[in-house]
N, C-alpha and C positions, 0 to 999 in steps of 0.2 A: 662412479660420478662422471656423466659425458659434460664434456666440457662446450663451449660456443663452438659453432660449424667453422670448419676452414673449406673453403674452394679451391680444387686443386684443377687448374688449367693447363691439359696437356694429356693423351693418353698413352704416351710412348711409355718408357721403362722408366725414365725419369719421373714422371707423374704417377706411375702406378705404385713404383716403391715410394713415393713421397705419402702417398694415401696410405699405403701400408702401413707404414710405422707409425703415421699419425693418428690412425685406429689402433694401432698395438698400444698407443699412450693413452687412449681414452679420449680421443676428440671424434666429435661428430664431423665427418668428411662427406664431400660430394667430388665427384670429378668429371669434367664438361673435354669431350675428344669431339674435334672438328669431323674428322674422318670417320667412315662407316664401320672402322677396324680399330683394337688397339694395337699397341706394339711401337709403333713408328716404323723404324727400321728393320727391329726385331720379328720378322713375319717368315713363318714355313708356309710357301706357296705351293700350290699343287702343279706339277708339270709331266703329265702323263709321257710313256714310253713311246717309242715308235708305233707300236700295235695298240697300244691304249693301256698299257701296264701302268700300276699306280707307281708313281713316283714325286719328287719334290725337290725345290731349291730354297735356301735363304736368301733373302734380302740383306740380312745382316750377317753376324757372326755365324760359322758353322758349327761352332763349338762353345763351351762356356769353359773359362779357365778358372777353376776351382782351387783354392790354397786350406790347407785344415786351417780351423777356427777363424776362418775369415767371414764377413757380413754373407758374402754369396753363400757360403757353404749354410750358415744357418738359415738363411733363407730359403735355400732347397729344401731341408728339413722340415721347417714350420710349413711348407707347402704340400710336403709330403709329393713331391712331385718324382715319377719314375725315371730313372737314369740307365741307360745303356751302358752296357759294360765295355771298359774300354781295351784295345789291343795295341800291343808293340807298335811302334811309329814306324814306318818303312823309309825310303830314301830322302835325304834332305840335301837340296843340293845351293849352292850361291852361281849363277852365270857372270863370269868375270873373263874378260880376256879372251872373247868369243868362245869359250868353252865351259862347261859346268866343272864345278868343284866341289867335293862334299862340304857341308855346312860346318862351320866352325862350331854348332853348339854342341856338338859331340868332342872328346878328346883325339879322335882320329882327326876330325875335321881341323882340328886346330892344328894338330902335327903338320898336316896338308895345306892349311891355308895359303891362298895364292897372295904373293906379294909380299909377303913375310919373312924376313930372313930370320937366324938362327936370334940374333940379338933382338928382335921385335917378339919370338915367341917368348923367350927369356923374361922379357920387360913384361910381359903379361902374366906369368907366376909371381911377379913380385906384388900383385894388386892388393892381397891382405894388409900389407903394410903402409899403403897411401892412407894418409889421414883424410878424414872426411872435410869437405868443404861447404861452405855458407853463401856463396855468391848467388844474390837474387836474380842476377841477369845470365847464370849459366846456362849456354845452351846443350843439347844433346850430345852434339859433337864434343865442346870442350871439356864434360864431365868423362866421356869416356877415353878422350885423349889423356886426362889428367890419371884416369885410373888402370886403363891397360895399354897406353901408349898412344902415341902418333901414330904410329904404323898401323895400328888395329883402326883407328879412328879415319886413316884416310883408306885403307886398303880393303877392309871388311864392314864397318860400319853402315857405310852408303847404302848396299842392297839390303842389309837387315833392317835398318829403318824405313828405305823407301817401299821394300814388301808389306811393311805394317801399317806403317802410318802415312804412306803415300806423299812425304815430303823429304826435303833435305833435312839432315839432322842439323846444320848450321842455322836453320830457320825456326827450330823446335826449341819451345823451352822446357823446363823439367816438370812443369805440370802436365806437359802430354805424358808422360809417364811418372806419376808421383810416387810408385813404389820404390826407384831407383833410390831415393832419399831414405826412405826405411830401411832398404837393405845397408846403405852405407852407415847408417846410424849403427847398424847389429853387427859392423866389423867388414864392411865390405860386400862385394856382388858374391864372390865365392862363400864366404863365411856367413854373411848373410842370408845368403839363400839356403844354406845348410842349417842356419838355425832358424829361419822360417818355415820350415820343411818343404816339401814338393808338393808343386801345382801339377793337378792332372786336368786334360782337357775332357770334359762331359758333354754328352748330348742327351738332351730330356726324352724322353719316351714322346714323339709327335714333333721333334726338330726344336731348335731354339726358341720359335715362336710358341711355342706350349707354354714357357715362362710367363709371357704378359696374359695369356689366355688365363691360366691358373689364378693369376694375380686378381685380375678382373673379376673372374666368378668367385672366389672368396670375399672379395670386397663387397660386392651387391650393390655398391653406389656410384657405377659407372654410366654415363651416360653417352653415346655416339651421336654422331649428327648432330654436335652442338658447340657451335663457335662462338666465342667470345668476340666481341666487336668493340666494348670499349669499357673504362673502367671510371668508377666516380666517387672520389673521397666523400667520407659521411660525416657528421659529428661523431665523436667517440671513438675515432678510430677505425670506425668500420667503414664495409666498402660495397658499392653497388656494381653489379656486373651484368652489362647490357650484352645480348645475343641477337639473333635473328628472331623478331618477336617474341623477347623472353629477356624477363627482368630479373635477377635473384640479389638478395644481400647476405653478407657474409661477415664473421667477424674479422676474418683473415684469407687472404688470396696467396695461395704458390703458384707462381709462374713456372710450369714446366715445359717449355716452348721452345722450338729454335729460335736462335737468337735474333733473327728478323723479326720474327712474329711477335716474341717478348717486347722488344724494341718500339714497335707500333702501339701495342697498348700502353708502354710505358712513357711514351714521349708526351702525353698532354699531363701527367701526374708526377713523373720522375725525370725529366728531360737530362740530366747529366747521366742518367743510369742508362738510359737509350742512347745516347751518342754512344757511349763506351762498348754498349752491345753492338752496334752499327760497325764498329772498326774490328771486331773479331773476324777473321778470313775464314769463310768455309771451303773446304774440299769437295770439289764435284769428282763423282769416280764413275767409270763405264766398267761394268761385270759384264763377261761372257759365260755363260753355263755352255758346255758342249759334253756330247756322250759320245763316246769310242768302242770301238773292239779292244776287250780286254788286254793288257799288256804283261806277258810273264815277269814277275818280280816287283809288280806295282801294286799288289793286291791288299798291302797294309798301309796304302796310300803313298801319296808323291807331296813334296814341297819344293818349289823353286823359286828363290829369288833373285832377281836380276841387278847387276850394278849399274845404275845410270851414271851416264846414258845411252848406255851400250843397248839398252832393251827399247830405245827410240820411243818411248812413252809406255812400253809395256813394263809392271812392274813385278810381275811374278804371277803363279799359279799353283794350287793346291786341288788335290782329287779327294773322294771319299773312299774310305775303307770298301772293300769288296762286300762285305756284309753288312753295311750300312743300309739301313730300311728306306732311306730317303732316295736311295738310286735304284734303278732299274736292274734286276737281276741279269746277269751276264755282260753289262755294258760297266765302263771305266765312265765317271763322271768327274768333270774336271772344272774349275772355277779360276777365272784368268780374270786378272785386273789391269787397268789402264787408266793412265791420266793421274787424278790427283793435283799435287802443285808441280808436277812433272807437264812439259811439251808433250803433245804427240804428234810424231812427224806423218805426213798425209798417206804413206804407205801400211799406216797402222791405224787407220781410219775406221776400216773395215774389217768385217769377218776373214775374209782371204787373208788382207795382212798380216792381223793377228794370228793366224794360223801359221803363216810363213816364219813370223819372227818366233810363234813357240817352237816350231821344229827346229829352228835355229839351235835350242839349248836341249829339246827334245826329240831328238831325230826318231826314236821309237815310236811317236805318237801317232796312230792311224787317223785315216780322215774320219772327221765326225759321221754319225748318222742323225743327230740332231744337235740345234743350237740355237740359243735362246739369248737375247741382250738385255740388260737391267741398266738404263741410266739413275743414276744416285747422285741428283744434286743436292749440295751442301750436305753429304754424306756424314760427316764430323768436322768439329771446328779444329783450326790451326792454332794451337797456342803458343805463340812465341815469347821469345824472353821477356821477362816482366809482366807477364800475366797476371799472376798473383796480385801484384801491387795495383795493376790495374781493375781489378775484381774486386778488391779491398775498397776502393773508390766508390766502385758500382754500388756495393752493399752498404756503403755509409748514408749514400743519395737516396736509398729508398727509404718512403715515408714508413710510420709504424705498421706493423700488421701486413706490411706486402711484402713477399719472400721471393726470391729467384733460386732455383734449383736445375740442374742438368749438366750434360756433358763438358760444357764449356765451362762450368765452374771446379768440378771435380775431376775431370779427365776422363777420355772418349772411351776406355777400357770399361764394359761392363763391372771386373771387379772393383776398379777405382770407382764407378758411379755408385755400387751397393754400398761401398764403405762410406765414401762421401756422405749420402744421402742418410744411412744410419746414423752417422755422428751429427749431422745438422739437426736431426729431430731430436737426439738427446740433449741438445743444447739449447733447445727452446724451451720457455717457461710457460707452465702450463695454468 
């Protein structure tokens, strides 16, 4: 049985996932995307090499973090998306106190962690015995201070969070990394992680942008270059959607748009929800892609996370593995992050300044043979403490048959987004 039609507005990964799961529930779905291409930030773009060789860059994540039994793993299996084999990771560093240190992501890194004395390292070992907390206003900083100690939160957490989420841990609520609560409920970060199983970084054949393209191709109901300009409530809970020279009606509408765009559509029909959406901060990020001569020992890739504010606005850098088909053979491809919620000093506003700052931490890095800059305005939302309470108020203010989904609701990570949207569709009554 086919249920009445649902119109999904937004062809980023949120909208595509919503349409995918709604279709699997037997709903008739259409999807409108305002731009010519689906995927939003999750796009793999061509970037030829210096001699015209095939090469690519990612607008969004370079890889997918896939755990066993997760929504993302199920989705990849259903799509039958080819995945490149993974190789062991290369060096991981934290830039702190003017030099780089082995990342605490490994046991060796923990033993050599900068700024932590013996007492701080022993305190981390007590983590499995720390009881779970339930504070709705808890920040990432206070969570890690409670579980791993004040020393860890002060000396190591700033670089780990800034390099991944582009904001200070004191400003971020637990909704930014919802999986942490799940791990805590399973016995803590260490035991919970062991029970949840290992996560692996996987790259689809064709890059991470192959994921939204596969979803769109299999859905067959995606319309690009079709923007929604207004919503009109009709009797019986139906909706009329106005576009550019186009009007459509649907039994239900799912907004899978950036917060500001969703707020604009909601303002006439759900002003309370629109006001909450407008208050969600959005992080602007600048990303520099560069290609260099190879560096011995970096074949398996590298990762650098810089302790703020020592990077003067530079947050970190990662490279592709030597055999990654998105890179150009014979060259090292590096991706450098600048800005987010952190001020960028004038000397790091240009590539020459970014390169000087990079080489403070990575002195082996040769001069680039190619450079490409990507501006990423509103790259992802900053979910502050108490965000979940505000989302609950937002949802309660929505009229019947009008839904809102996306990274600002379920978390900015792709695994969290996949889990959240899968759960949301299961909660709907058909």
